[in-house]
C-alpha positions in Angstrom: -51.6 -4.8 21.1 -51.9 -3.8 17.5 -48.9 -4.1 15.2 -48.3 -1.4 12.7 -47.6 -2.1 9.0 -43.9 -3.0 8.6 -42.2 -1.2 5.8 -40.2 -3.6 3.5 -36.7 -2.4 3.2 -33.2 -3.7 4.0 -32.2 -3.7 7.6 -28.9 -1.8 7.9 -28.1 -2.6 11.5 -26.2 -5.9 11.7 -27.5 -7.1 15.1 -31.1 -6.1 14.1 -30.7 -7.9 10.8 -29.4 -11.1 12.5 -32.3 -11.2 15.0 -34.9 -10.5 12.3 -33.5 -13.1 9.9 -33.4 -15.7 12.7 -37.0 -15.1 13.8 -38.4 -15.0 10.3 -36.4 -18.1 9.3 -37.7 -20.1 12.3 -41.2 -18.9 11.6 -41.0 -19.9 7.9 -39.6 -23.3 8.8 -42.4 -23.7 11.4 -45.1 -22.8 8.9 -43.7 -25.3 6.4 -43.8 -28.0 9.0 -47.4 -27.0 10.1 -48.5 -27.1 6.5 -46.9 -30.5 5.7 -48.2 -32.5 8.7 -52.0 -31.8 8.7 -52.4 -31.3 5.0 -50.0 -34.2 4.0 -48.3 -31.8 1.6 -44.9 -32.5 0.1 -42.8 -29.4 1.1 -39.2 -28.7 0.5 -37.8 -25.4 1.7 -34.3 -24.1 1.1 -33.1 -20.8 2.6 -29.6 -19.3 2.1 -28.5 -16.5 4.3 -26.7 -13.5 2.8 -23.4 -15.1 4.0 -24.2 -18.3 2.1 -25.3 -20.5 5.0 -27.9 -23.1 4.1 -31.1 -23.8 6.1 -33.5 -26.5 4.8 -36.7 -28.3 5.5 -38.2 -31.3 3.8 -41.4 -33.2 4.7 -41.0 -36.9 5.4 -42.3 -37.9 1.9 -39.9 -35.5 0.3 -37.0 -36.9 2.3 -37.9 -40.4 1.2 -38.1 -39.4 -2.4 -34.7 -37.6 -2.1 -33.2 -40.8 -0.6 -34.6 -42.9 -3.4 -33.4 -40.5 -6.1 -30.0 -40.2 -4.4 -29.6 -44.0 -4.3 -30.8 -44.2 -8.0 -28.3 -41.5 -9.0 -25.5 -43.2 -7.1 -26.3 -46.5 -8.9 -26.4 -44.8 -12.3 -23.1 -42.9 -11.5 -21.4 -46.2 -10.6 -22.7 -47.9 -13.8 -21.6 -44.9 -15.9 -18.1 -44.9 -14.3 -17.7 -48.6 -15.1 -18.9 -48.0 -18.6 -16.6 -45.1 -19.0 -13.6 -47.2 -17.8 -14.5 -49.9 -20.4 -14.8 -47.3 -23.1 -11.5 -45.7 -22.2 -9.8 -49.2 -22.4 -11.5 -49.9 -25.7 -10.3 -46.4 -27.0 -6.7 -47.2 -26.0 -6.9 -50.6 -27.7 -8.3 -49.1 -30.9 -5.7 -46.3 -30.9 -2.9 -48.9 -30.7 -4.6 -50.9 -33.5 -4.8 -47.7 -35.7 -1.1 -47.0 -35.0 -0.2 -50.6 -36.0 -2.3 -50.3 -39.2 -0.7 -47.0 -40.1 2.7 -48.5 -39.7 1.8 -51.6 -41.8 0.3 -49.3 -44.5 3.5 -47.3 -44.7 5.5 -50.6 -44.8 3.3 -52.0 -47.6 3.5 -48.7 -49.6 7.3 -48.9 -49.4 7.2 -52.5 -50.6 4.9 -51.6 -53.5 7.1 -48.7 -54.5 10.2 -50.9 -54.4 8.5 -53.6 -56.5 7.3 -51.0 -59.0 10.8 -49.4 -59.3 12.3 -52.8 -59.7 9.9 -53.8 -62.5 10.0 -50.5 -64.3 13.9 -50.5 -64.2 14.0 -54.0 -65.6 11.5 -53.2 -68.3 12.9 -49.9 -69.5 14.7 -52.0 -72.1 11.5 -53.9 -72.9 9.8 -51.0 -74.6 7.0 -48.4 -74.2 4.3 -50.9 -73.1 5.9 -51.3 -69.7 4.6 -48.0 -68.2 1.0 -49.0 -67.3 0.3 -49.8 -63.6 -3.1 -49.7 -62.1 -4.6 -50.6 -58.7 -7.7 -52.8 -58.2 -8.7 -53.4 -54.6 -5.9 -54.8 -52.5 -4.0 -56.1 -55.6 -1.6 -54.2 -57.8 -2.0 -55.2 -61.4 0.7 -54.4 -63.8 -0.5 -54.8 -67.3 1.0 -55.0 -70.8 4.4 -55.9 -69.5 6.4 -58.6 -71.1 6.6 -60.0 -67.5 2.9 -59.6 -66.9 2.5 -59.9 -63.1 0.0 -59.4 -60.3 1.5 -58.5 -57.0 -0.2 -59.3 -53.7 1.1 -57.3 -50.8 2.2 -59.4 -47.8 1.2 -58.4 -44.3 
């Protein structure tokens, strides 16, 4: 019996489509197996039906590679999850530290302002030389005052 050339087009009849898909899928999976065994070829085949159903084939060496890669990825994922947890905890700790430092900075600024206002009000009567205040590093130097002073902020 001679088969005629089949015209490639979509099959509209649902039952004919299902039968043809099933036969061709089985044939394709069988050919993949037949090629992998005698030729020792690594073959992976994935077929999705039009409804999204998955059909797959993998030669034994491919399956072994997939298992090794899956185990490796699982191990890496666990390590990354643990590292992520540590980083989140460190982030929380640093955020609390920043909040504390911002609070302390505001408190020190208020202390410096109070000291400056106190000194400037005391020295208004001392004369025009009492107006110079300059900052060097963590110290506040008040120069040319009759009460020459260096103020160290307290923590």
